[in-house]
C-alpha positions as CSV (number, residue, x, y, z in Angstrom):
1,X,-32.1,96.1,113.4
2,X,-32.3,97.1,110.2
3,X,-29.8,99.9,109.6
4,X,-30.8,103.2,107.9
5,X,-28.9,104.4,105.0
6,X,-29.6,107.9,103.5
7,X,-30.2,107.4,99.7
8,X,-29.2,109.7,97.3
9,X,-31.8,110.9,95.2
10,X,-31.3,113.1,92.0
11,X,-34.6,115.3,91.4
12,X,-35.8,118.1,88.7
13,X,-34.6,121.3,91.0
14,X,-37.8,123.1,90.4
15,X,-39.3,120.5,92.3
16,X,-37.6,121.2,95.5
17,X,-38.4,125.1,95.2
18,X,-35.7,126.4,92.7
19,X,-36.8,129.7,90.8
20,X,-35.7,127.6,87.2
21,X,-38.8,126.9,85.0
22,X,-39.6,128.9,82.0
23,X,-41.4,131.7,83.7
24,X,-38.7,132.1,86.4
25,X,-40.7,130.0,89.0
26,X,-40.8,126.8,90.2
27,X,-42.8,123.6,91.0
28,X,-42.2,122.9,94.7
29,X,-43.7,119.5,95.6
30,X,-44.6,119.2,99.8
31,X,-44.2,115.7,99.3
32,X,-40.7,115.8,98.6
33,X,-39.6,118.8,100.8
34,X,-41.8,118.5,104.0
35,X,-41.3,115.0,104.4
36,X,-39.0,112.7,102.0
37,X,-36.2,116.0,102.5
38,X,-35.7,114.4,106.1
39,X,-34.8,111.3,105.1
40,X,-32.5,111.6,101.7
41,X,-29.8,113.5,100.1
42,X,-30.9,115.6,97.5
43,X,-28.6,115.5,93.7
44,X,-30.6,118.8,92.2
45,X,-30.6,119.2,88.1
46,X,-32.1,121.8,86.0
47,X,-31.2,120.4,82.4
48,X,-32.6,123.3,80.9
49,X,-30.3,125.1,82.9
50,X,-27.4,123.8,82.3
51,X,-27.2,124.0,78.6
52,X,-27.5,127.9,79.4
53,X,-31.1,128.4,78.9
54,X,-31.6,130.6,82.0
55,X,-35.1,131.4,83.8
56,X,-37.4,132.8,82.6
57,X,-37.1,131.3,79.4
58,X,-38.4,130.3,76.0
59,X,-40.8,127.5,76.1
60,X,-39.9,124.0,74.6
61,X,-41.7,121.4,73.0
62,X,-41.3,118.4,71.4
63,X,-41.9,117.9,67.6
64,X,-41.8,114.6,65.8
65,X,-38.9,114.1,63.1
66,X,-37.7,111.0,60.8
67,X,-34.8,110.7,63.3
68,X,-37.0,110.6,66.4
69,X,-38.9,113.3,68.8
70,X,-36.7,116.8,68.7
71,X,-36.7,119.2,71.5
72,X,-37.5,122.9,70.1
73,X,-38.0,126.2,71.2
74,X,-41.5,127.4,70.2
75,X,-41.0,130.4,69.0
76,X,-37.5,130.3,67.8
77,X,-37.2,126.9,66.3
78,X,-33.9,126.3,67.7
79,X,-33.1,122.8,68.0
80,X,-31.7,121.8,71.4
81,X,-31.9,118.0,71.1
82,X,-28.2,117.3,70.6
83,X,-26.9,119.5,73.8
84,X,-29.8,118.1,75.9
85,X,-28.7,114.1,75.0
86,X,-24.8,115.3,75.3
87,X,-25.9,116.7,79.0
88,X,-27.8,113.3,79.9
89,X,-24.7,111.1,78.7
90,X,-22.5,112.8,81.0
91,X,-24.6,113.0,84.0
92,X,-25.7,109.7,83.5
93,X,-22.3,108.8,84.7
94,X,-21.9,110.9,87.5
95,X,-25.5,109.3,88.8
96,X,-23.8,106.3,89.2
97,X,-23.9,106.4,93.3
98,X,-27.5,107.6,92.9
99,X,-30.4,105.4,94.3
100,X,-33.5,106.8,92.4
101,X,-34.5,110.3,90.6
102,X,-37.7,111.9,90.6
103,X,-38.6,113.9,87.4
104,X,-40.5,116.8,86.7
105,X,-44.2,115.3,84.8
106,X,-45.2,116.8,81.6
107,X,-42.1,118.5,80.8
108,X,-40.6,117.9,77.4
109,X,-37.1,117.8,79.0
110,X,-37.7,115.8,82.1
111,X,-41.0,114.3,81.5
112,X,-41.4,109.8,82.0
113,X,-45.2,109.6,80.4
114,X,-47.3,111.3,78.1
115,X,-45.7,114.2,76.9
116,X,-46.9,115.7,73.2
117,X,-45.0,115.5,70.7
118,X,-46.1,117.5,67.9
119,X,-46.3,116.7,64.2
120,X,-45.4,120.7,63.4
121,X,-46.9,123.7,62.6
122,X,-50.4,123.0,64.1
123,X,-50.8,119.6,63.3
124,X,-52.0,116.8,66.1
125,X,-49.8,116.1,69.0
126,X,-49.2,112.3,70.0
127,X,-49.3,112.4,73.8
128,X,-47.4,109.4,74.2
129,X,-43.5,110.7,74.7
130,X,-40.8,111.4,76.9
131,X,-38.7,113.7,77.4
132,X,-35.5,114.2,76.0
133,X,-33.3,114.0,79.1
134,X,-35.4,111.8,81.1
135,X,-35.6,109.5,78.2
136,X,-32.1,109.7,77.6
137,X,-30.9,109.1,81.8
138,X,-33.0,105.8,81.5
139,X,-32.0,104.2,78.2
140,X,-28.5,105.2,80.0
141,X,-29.4,103.8,83.7
142,X,-32.1,101.4,83.1
143,X,-31.6,100.0,86.5
144,X,-32.1,103.7,88.0
145,X,-35.3,103.9,90.2
146,X,-37.3,106.7,88.6
147,X,-40.6,108.6,89.0
148,X,-42.3,111.8,88.3
149,X,-44.1,113.6,91.2
150,X,-47.4,113.4,90.0
151,X,-47.3,109.9,90.0
152,X,-46.0,110.2,93.8
153,X,-49.1,112.0,94.8
154,X,-50.7,108.1,94.6
155,X,-49.8,106.2,98.0
156,X,-49.2,103.1,95.9
157,X,-46.5,104.2,93.7
158,X,-45.7,106.3,96.7
159,X,-44.9,103.3,98.7
160,X,-43.3,101.2,96.2
161,X,-40.6,104.3,95.1
162,X,-39.7,104.8,98.5
163,X,-38.9,101.6,99.4
164,X,-36.8,100.8,96.3
165,X,-34.3,103.8,96.8
166,X,-34.0,103.0,100.7
167,X,-33.1,99.1,99.1
168,X,-31.1,100.4,96.4
169,X,-29.1,102.5,99.6
170,X,-28.7,99.7,101.7
171,X,-26.9,97.3,98.5
172,X,-25.3,100.7,97.9
173,X,-23.7,101.0,101.4
174,X,-22.9,97.3,101.2
175,X,-21.2,96.9,98.1
176,X,-19.3,100.0,98.5
177,X,-17.5,99.0,101.5
178,X,-14.7,95.8,102.2
179,X,-17.9,93.3,102.3
180,X,-17.0,89.5,102.2
181,X,-19.6,86.4,100.8
182,X,-20.5,86.3,104.3
183,X,-21.8,89.9,104.6
184,X,-23.8,89.4,101.3
185,X,-25.2,86.2,102.5
186,X,-26.4,88.3,105.5
187,X,-27.8,90.8,103.7
188,X,-29.8,88.7,101.6
189,X,-31.4,86.8,104.8
190,X,-32.4,90.4,105.8
191,X,-33.9,91.0,102.8
192,X,-35.5,87.9,102.7
193,X,-39.5,88.4,103.7
194,X,-38.9,91.8,101.9
195,X,-38.1,90.2,98.7
196,X,-40.8,87.5,98.6
197,X,-43.6,90.0,99.1
198,X,-42.6,90.9,95.3
199,X,-41.4,87.9,94.0
200,X,-41.0,84.5,95.3
201,X,-39.4,83.2,92.0
202,X,-36.5,85.3,91.9
203,X,-36.2,85.1,95.5
204,X,-35.0,81.3,95.0
205,X,-33.4,82.5,91.7
206,X,-31.0,85.1,94.0
207,X,-30.6,82.4,96.9
208,X,-29.3,80.3,94.3
209,X,-26.8,82.8,93.3
210,X,-26.0,83.8,97.0
211,X,-25.4,80.0,97.8
212,X,-22.4,79.8,95.3
213,X,-21.1,83.3,96.8
214,X,-17.8,82.1,97.6
215,X,-16.9,80.3,94.6
216,X,-17.7,83.5,92.1
217,X,-15.7,86.5,91.4
218,X,-16.0,89.4,94.2
219,X,-16.9,91.9,91.0
220,X,-19.0,89.1,88.9
221,X,-20.8,88.4,92.2
222,X,-21.7,91.8,93.3
223,X,-22.6,92.9,89.5
224,X,-24.9,89.7,89.4
225,X,-26.6,90.2,93.1
226,X,-27.2,94.1,92.1
227,X,-28.8,93.3,88.9
228,X,-31.5,90.7,90.4
229,X,-32.1,92.4,93.7
230,X,-33.2,95.4,91.9
231,X,-35.6,93.0,89.5
232,X,-37.2,91.4,92.3
233,X,-38.1,94.9,93.8
234,X,-39.1,95.9,91.0
235,X,-42.0,93.6,91.2
236,X,-45.3,94.8,92.3
237,X,-45.9,93.9,95.8
238,X,-49.0,92.3,96.0
239,X,-52.0,91.7,98.6
240,X,-51.6,87.9,98.7
241,X,-47.8,88.1,98.9
242,X,-47.6,90.4,101.7
243,X,-50.3,87.9,103.2
244,X,-48.2,84.8,102.6
245,X,-45.2,86.9,104.5
246,X,-46.6,88.0,107.0
247,X,-48.1,84.3,107.6
248,X,-44.4,83.4,107.7
249,X,-43.2,85.4,110.0
250,X,-46.1,84.7,112.1
251,X,-45.2,80.9,112.1
252,X,-41.6,82.0,113.0
253,X,-43.0,83.5,116.1
254,X,-46.0,81.8,116.8
255,X,-44.1,79.1,119.3
256,X,-43.3,82.0,121.6
257,X,-46.8,83.4,121.9
258,X,-49.5,82.3,123.8
259,X,-53.0,81.1,121.8
260,X,-54.7,84.5,122.5
261,X,-52.2,86.6,121.0
262,X,-51.3,84.2,117.8
263,X,-55.2,83.8,117.5
264,X,-55.1,87.9,117.5
265,X,-52.2,88.5,114.7
266,X,-54.1,85.4,112.7
267,X,-57.3,87.8,112.7
268,X,-55.6,90.8,111.7
269,X,-53.7,89.2,108.7
270,X,-56.8,88.1,107.7
271,X,-58.7,91.8,108.1
272,X,-55.9,93.2,106.0
273,X,-56.2,90.3,103.3
274,X,-60.1,91.5,103.6
275,X,-58.8,95.1,102.6
276,X,-60.4,95.9,105.8
277,X,-57.0,97.3,107.9
278,X,-53.5,99.0,106.5
279,X,-50.9,96.6,106.1
280,X,-48.8,98.7,108.9
281,X,-51.5,97.4,111.4
282,X,-50.5,93.8,111.3
283,X,-46.7,94.9,110.5
284,X,-47.2,96.6,114.0
285,X,-48.2,93.3,115.5
286,X,-45.2,91.8,114.1
287,X,-42.7,94.0,115.1
288,X,-44.1,94.4,119.0
289,X,-44.1,90.3,119.3
290,X,-40.8,89.4,117.4
291,X,-38.9,91.7,119.8
292,X,-41.1,90.6,122.9
293,X,-40.5,86.9,122.2
294,X,-37.0,87.9,120.9
295,X,-37.2,86.1,117.4
296,X,-34.1,88.2,115.9
297,X,-34.6,86.3,112.5
298,X,-38.0,88.1,112.4
299,X,-37.4,91.5,114.5
300,X,-34.4,92.3,111.7
301,X,-35.8,91.7,108.4
302,X,-36.3,94.8,106.4
303,X,-39.5,94.2,105.3
304,X,-41.1,95.3,108.7
305,X,-39.2,98.7,108.4
306,X,-37.9,99.3,105.0
307,X,-37.7,102.9,104.9
308,X,-38.5,105.3,108.2
309,X,-41.6,105.0,109.9
310,X,-42.1,108.5,109.6
311,X,-42.9,108.6,106.2
312,X,-46.5,107.0,107.3
313,X,-46.7,105.5,103.8
314,X,-48.1,101.6,104.8
315,X,-51.3,103.5,106.3
316,X,-53.4,103.0,103.4
317,X,-55.9,100.5,103.4
318,X,-55.3,98.1,99.6
319,X,-58.1,98.7,97.1
């Protein structure tokens, strides 16, 4: 069975309920604190507090400059760009063993998307900016799985984020130990269906890398596998790719099933393809039959349980 490794996830402190917002309040997020918190280890960060601003505090905004956006206080016009980017440089190094980061949306420090960048005075704002701290972190750690809490309200984006942080945690746990090439081969085999549901071409590329595992220096192998694995899972999974994987799994257990059960499973996969049922329906049948038939290769695929079932993330019917 798939070993559950708890991801380490950095998060804007206010999203966990810490009273560090500009007004002395918080922005506690229910999904993060009531559902995800049971399954991850949080690394709370509030960059404004860490550079000494305190809470409550003067509000901040981004302003356009010839050298790029600047982070300034609205009333006193203090430029905080340098201390904020300096903090990010240090924090990026501290986050080497972190599997993901949930940033506060719409924040001039921590927002990932759509932050207003003002022209100065009362001029019009360009609403395509990034928060100064978030931008510096993502530049320093481009492989880090990042999202903001606003986008995590979308079922598809939420599922993708959670899937990737748990996959990252499993790989981190493997590479942090005394692993051998055969361990990486086994890891790759368990993730075959999960990778195929995202990026079939990448699976073939990674397969060639794993096939040469015994010939490459250990550190180079780990570095290249980590890069390729993360890139594959960053590719969006689609209904069509899920259907292909489901049929692949059916093909491996079908010989152990009677005709009625094979037909039932094929019918449920067809219903998922037609967007009449959620992915959890064919997956539940596959898991049941793989266990009952003793087909260990399918039973142990991370694809069937990429994260704890309690998170209920594959329950939406695809649009």
